[in-house]
Residue, then its C-alpha position, 0 to 999 in steps of 0.5 A: m717252078q717247072k719246065g714250060d712255065l712263063v716267067y719274068i726276070m726281075g731285079d733292080p731296075s737300074r742294074p742288068i741281070l746277068g744270064k750265062q750260056v753254058v756249053t759242055r762240061g760247065l764252061i761258060s761261053e757267053v754272058a748276056a745282060i737281061k733287062h728287069g721285067t723281061m719275059g721268058m720260058v723255063l727250059d730247065v731247073d737246076p736240081n739245087v733250085g733252092r735259094y741259090g739254084n739256077v734256072q735255064v730260061l729261053i729269052q728271045g731265042q737264047a737259052l740262058w741260065v739265071s739265078n733263081g732269085f731273079v726268076k719270078s713265075t707270071n702267076e706269083e704275086g709280090 
């Protein structure tokens, strides 16, 4: 996954996925619920993007950090 990729936020359709907006020094300023299937664009990728990393996604004009497990590239299958 790279900056500029179009992605879907996927998870359990009956539960919202939480995205967080981080301000200076790693403080969380806001947590937002994201619906299953929401489309976004990758802004930044955590260097520890392995299984438990985070991806910053632009969703409806808001930049939110989302766990890598919930972010699926639009060209991924499955």
